[in-house]
C-alpha positions in Angstrom: -2.6 -19.5 12.8 -4.1 -16.1 12.7 -3.4 -14.0 9.6 -3.7 -10.2 9.7 -3.5 -8.0 6.5 -2.9 -4.3 7.1 -3.5 -2.0 4.1 -1.4 1.2 3.9 -2.9 3.1 1.0 -3.2 6.7 -0.1 -1.7 9.5 -2.2 1.6 9.2 -4.1 4.5 10.4 -2.0 2.2 10.5 1.1 4.5 8.5 3.4 3.2 5.0 2.7 6.6 3.4 2.3 8.1 5.2 5.3 5.2 4.1 7.5 5.5 0.5 6.2 9.2 0.4 6.9 8.6 1.6 10.5 5.9 -1.0 11.0 8.1 -3.8 9.7 10.7 -2.8 12.2 8.3 -3.3 15.2 5.8 -6.0 14.1 6.8 -9.6 14.5 6.3 -12.2 11.7 5.7 -9.4 9.2 5.9 -9.5 5.4 5.3 -6.7 2.9 3.8 -6.6 -0.6 4.3 -3.3 -2.5 1.8 -2.5 -5.2 4.5 -0.8 -7.2 6.1 -4.2 -7.8 3.2 -5.1 -9.9 3.3 -2.3 -12.5 3.0 -3.7 -16.1 6.0 -3.1 -18.5 6.2 0.4 -20.0 5.1 -0.8 -23.4 1.8 -2.0 -22.0 0.9 1.3 -20.4 -1.6 3.3 -22.5 -1.3 7.0 -23.4 -4.5 8.8 -22.2 -6.5 11.7 -23.6 -4.4 13.9 -21.4 -1.3 12.9 -23.5 0.4 11.1 -20.6 1.2 7.5 -20.1 -1.4 6.2 -17.7 0.7 5.0 -14.8 -1.7 6.3 -12.2 -4.7 4.1 -13.1 -5.5 0.6 -12.0 -5.1 -0.9 -15.5 -1.3 -0.1 -15.2 -1.0 -2.6 -12.4 -1.3 -6.4 -12.7 -3.9 -6.7 -10.0 -4.5 -10.4 -10.7 -0.8 -11.1 -9.9 -1.0 -9.0 -6.8 -4.1 -10.8 -5.5 -2.5 -14.1 -6.3 0.6 -13.1 -4.3 -1.6 -12.1 -1.3 -3.4 -15.4 -1.6 -0.1 -17.3 -1.6 0.9 -15.5 1.6 -2.5 -16.3 3.2 -2.2 -20.0 2.3 1.2 -20.3 4.0 2.7 -17.2 5.5 5.8 -18.9 6.9 6.6 -20.5 3.5 6.0 -17.2 1.8 8.4 -15.4 4.1 11.1 -18.0 3.6 10.7 -17.9 -0.2 11.1 -14.1 0.0 14.2 -14.3 2.2 12.5 -13.0 5.3 13.5 -14.7 8.5 10.8 -15.0 11.1 11.3 -12.6 14.0 9.6 -15.1 16.4 9.3 -18.8 16.5 7.7 -20.3 13.4 5.0 -21.8 15.6 3.9 -18.2 16.4 0.2 -18.1 16.1 0.0 -14.7 14.3 1.4 -13.7 10.9 1.1 -10.2 9.5 1.2 -8.9 6.0 1.3 -5.2 5.0 0.0 -4.2 1.6 1.3 -0.9 0.5 0.1 1.0 -2.5 -1.8 3.9 -3.9 -4.7 2.0 -5.4 -5.3 -0.8 -2.8 -8.8 0.2 -2.1 -10.0 0.7 -5.6 -9.8 -3.0 -6.3 -12.6 -4.6 -4.2 -11.2 -8.0 -3.8 -7.8 -6.6 -2.7 -9.6 -4.2 -0.3 -11.6 -7.0 1.2 -8.5 -9.0 1.8 -7.3 -6.3 4.3 -8.2 -6.8 8.0 -7.3 -3.2 8.7 -7.2 -0.3 6.2 -5.3 3.0 6.6 -5.2 5.8 4.1 -2.5 8.5 4.1 -3.2 11.9 2.6 -1.3 15.2 2.3 -2.2 18.6 0.7 -1.7 19.2 -3.0 1.3 21.6 -2.4 3.2 19.1 -0.2 2.5 16.2 -2.5 3.8 18.2 -5.5 6.9 19.3 -3.7 7.7 15.7 -2.6 6.9 14.3 -6.1 9.2 16.8 -7.8 12.1 15.7 -5.4 11.8 12.0 -6.3 14.0 10.3 -8.9 11.9 7.7 -10.8 13.2 5.0 -13.1 11.0 6.6 -15.8 11.2 10.4 -15.0 8.0 12.4 -14.8 7.6 14.5 -18.0 6.8 18.2 -17.5 3.2 18.8 -16.4 2.5 15.2 -15.4 1.7 15.9 -11.8 -0.9 18.6 -12.5 -2.2 17.1 -15.7 -2.4 13.5 -14.6 -1.1 12.4 -11.2 -3.2 14.7 -8.9 -6.4 14.5 -11.0 -6.2 10.7 -10.9 -5.6 10.7 -7.2 -8.8 12.8 -6.6 -10.7 10.6 -9.0 -9.6 7.4 -7.4 -10.2 8.7 -3.9 -13.8 9.7 -4.8 -14.4 6.3 -6.4 -13.0 4.6 -3.2 -15.2 6.7 -1.0 -18.3 6.0 -3.1 -17.6 2.3 -3.3 -18.3 1.9 0.4 -14.9 0.4 1.3 -14.5 1.1 5.0 -11.2 2.8 5.9 -10.1 2.4 9.4 -8.4 5.7 9.5 -7.5 8.6 7.3 -4.2 10.0 8.3 -2.1 13.0 7.3 1.4 11.9 7.0 2.4 14.9 9.0 0.7 13.2 12.0 1.9 9.6 11.6 5.0 10.1 13.6 4.3 7.4 16.1 1.6 5.9 14.0 3.6 2.7 13.8 3.4 2.6 17.6 -0.3 3.0 17.5 -0.8 0.2 15.0 1.7 -1.9 17.0 -0.1 -1.3 20.2 -3.5 -2.1 18.6 -2.1 -5.3 17.1 -0.5 -6.3 20.4 -3.5 -5.7 22.4 -5.8 -7.5 20.0 -3.4 -10.3 19.1 -0.8 -11.0 21.7 -2.4 -10.2 25.0 -4.7 -12.9 26.2 
């Protein structure tokens, strides 16, 4: 059984979840793991020198649990899908299983980055990102000044670290151009995987 892990990373509110949903709708035997599901409880999130809770740093995420979840999928994708209530879209004997990892710090954790067969990174300009972020309703609302004082500076810092680490990204995409990106990934997967 061939296992393919597609990483969809990038800036907050950059379109990662939207692209992931579109891919799930067209890719067979596909599961998703969202990095946001691994945030530590609020009382474990430190307050930084900038005065804000440090939600946008890798220590806010239980990366060990996320890696263990990806490993569980890799060991038995069909069992993993069943245990998460996902019905296979093709026969269970299908030779290919696909996992999409979606999150803003996928490639800043080397082990997790190395687990990805394909890596995509979405980016949008500062103004668009701020506009989208201000329109979102989070469980824990953003305090005034969080975007400029913490979120955007952390994104720039993490992007630079990722680029300096040598993690190879398959493609940087502006989310304004990923209309149809799901078809491109689908076509790429189909030509590599399903066509003899």
